[in-house]
N, C-alpha and C positions, 0 to 999 in steps of 0.2 A: 518544242519545235526546234529543228536545226536550220542552219542557213541553207543547207542542201534542200530541205523540204520547202523552205520559203521560195527559193529560186524555182523549184519545180512548179509550185503554185502559180508564181508570176507567169511562167511560160505557158502553163496549161490554160490560164485565164486570159492570156495575151495582154497582161498588164504591162510587162516589160519585154520588149522584143530586141532591144539594142544589145548585141553580144558583148560589146565593150563594157557596158554597165554591169551585166551579169558576171563577167570575169572579174571586175573590180570588187564586187561583193564576195566573190569566192576567196579573193586574196586577203582582204582587210578583216582582221579579227575584231568584232564589235566588243568583245569582252575586255579589250585593252583600252576602251574609251568610256567605261562606266565604273562607278565605285565598286570596290572589292566585295562589299556585302550584297551586291546585286548580280554577281557573276552568273548565278544559276538562271537568271532571267534574261541573259544577253540576247537570246534569239526568239524571245516572244515578240510578236509583231505589234508592239505598243511602245509609246514613249516612256522613258525612265528618268527619274530625277538625278541631276548631277550636282546639285547644290546651288546656293545663291538664288533660289527661285527659278532656276533654269532646267531644261530637259534636253535629253538626246531624243530626236524625233524617231518615230517608228520606222523600221526599215523600208516598208512599202512607200511611205511618204518621201523618204530620201531618194529612193529609186526612181519614183515618178518625176521628181524635180530634176534629178541628174539626167534622165533620159530627155526631158524637155529642153535641156541646154544644147543638145545636138553637138556634143563635144568631139573634137578631133585632136590627135596627138600634135603637140607643139603649140597649143593655144595657151594664152595667158588668161587666168580666171580670177575674178575678185569675189570673195565670199564675205558677206556681212553677217556676223554672228557666229564666231568660231565654236562656242560651246566647249565640248570636250575634244573636238578635232576630228570626229568621225567622218562628217561630210567632206571636210578638207582632204582627208586621206583617200576617200573614194574618188574625188576629183583628180587628185594628184596621180593616182594610178592610171587614169585614162589619158590625161594630157601629157604625162611623162613617158608614154610609150614611144620609144625611138624607132620602132620598126617601120613606120610609115613616113617619117620625116627625119631630116638631118639633125634637128635639135629637139631636146626635150622641152615640153611646156612647163609652166609653173603656176602655182596657186598663191595668191596673196589673201590672207584671211585676217579680218579685223574683229576684235572682241573688246567690248566696253568694260567688262569686269576684270580687273587685274589678276585676281586669283585664278580665274578660268583661263586667262591668257597663258599663264605658266603651266597650268594643268594640261592644256592642249599641247603645248610644246613637249612636255614629258611624254605624253601619249603617242605623239607622232614619232618620237625617237624610238619608242618600243617597237613600232611598226617599220622602222628604218625608212621613213619617208623623208627624203632630202630636198625635194623640189617644192617645198611649201614654206612660206614665211608668215609668222603670226605676229600681229602688232596689237598693242593695247591702245585703242583710240575710239573716237566716235564714228561708228560705221555708217551712220546716216549721211555723213559728209563724203563717204567714199575714201579713196586713198590716191590723191593726185600724183604723188611721187612716181607711181608705177603706171599711171594711166597713159594711153587708153587700153581698154580690155576687150578681148574677143567675146567674153561672156561674163555676166554678173549674176550672182545668186544671193538672195536675201533670205535668211532662215529665221526671221522674226516678223510679226504682223505689222505692216505699215499702215498709217492713216491714208496715205497715197504714195505713189512712187516718187521718191525724192528726185528733184531735177538734177541735183548734184551727181547722182548715179547715172542718169541718162546722158549727161554731158561727158562722163568718163567711159561710155560704151562706144566701141568702134562702129563705123558704118558697116552694115550687114551683121551687126552683133545681136546677141539675144540676152535678155534680162528676164529672170524668173523670180517672182516675189509674191507672198501672200498679202492681200490687201483687205482691210476692214476689221471690225470688232463687234461682238465677241467671237464670231467665226469669220473666216476669211475666204475670199475667192483667190485661187492660185492663178496669177496672171503671167502669161508668157508674152513678152513684148519684143518685137523684132524691128530693128532700124533698117531702112532701105539703104541702097548703095550710095545715096547722096547724103544720108544722115538727116534729111529734112522731114521724113515721114516715118511713122511707126504703125505696125499692125498689132492688134491685141487679141489674144486667145484666152478664154477662161477654161482652166483645166479642172475645175471642180471646187468643192468646199472642203476646207481643212481648218485645223485649230493650232495656233502657234502662240508662244509667249509674245508680249508686245515689244516692238522696237522702241528703244529709248535713244536719247541724244537730241540734237538740235531739230531734226526733222522727224522724230519719232513721236510717240504719244506723250502728252504733257501730264 
């Protein structure tokens, strides 16, 4: 399967309707974010191993999560779980679009495995993504230095949504994260304009590797 065929499938089934998301998937080459020996499988709609017990999620899962964020150019996004950097690249393409706003947005991505932190940085360079910063840290704590964020995405299974992340989410912000084990419910959480209340939507059942760190699985 090619990315073109995948996109046509998403459109036909009305899985992905956000044109910005579709355009980002057209631009970013998934083969630049997987091990060389798996290049021939780059556009299979399935997760692939990237080493250290981690995976790059299947394209449809990434697309669903990205669409749920309701991204706009100029936004600042926090990603927890960089992996190989593919999700960060997709996000960066959307928020970095200068056509609709005066300034480009940026992505802050946190990875707890040092080797994958460096791997993601190398992959993002291949794609010439310049509006993303990748840090080696405990993602369950968020990243206070750049907070608050318009959007937060967690790409690992959480026991529950870490309060540290909710605190770093702006009012009117959106957080998307898989919650539970062994399978997860994909939760979309919206803060209201006062920041005092949130609404939660369940986007369906998925399977992710577990979140580690202080507020991850023990």
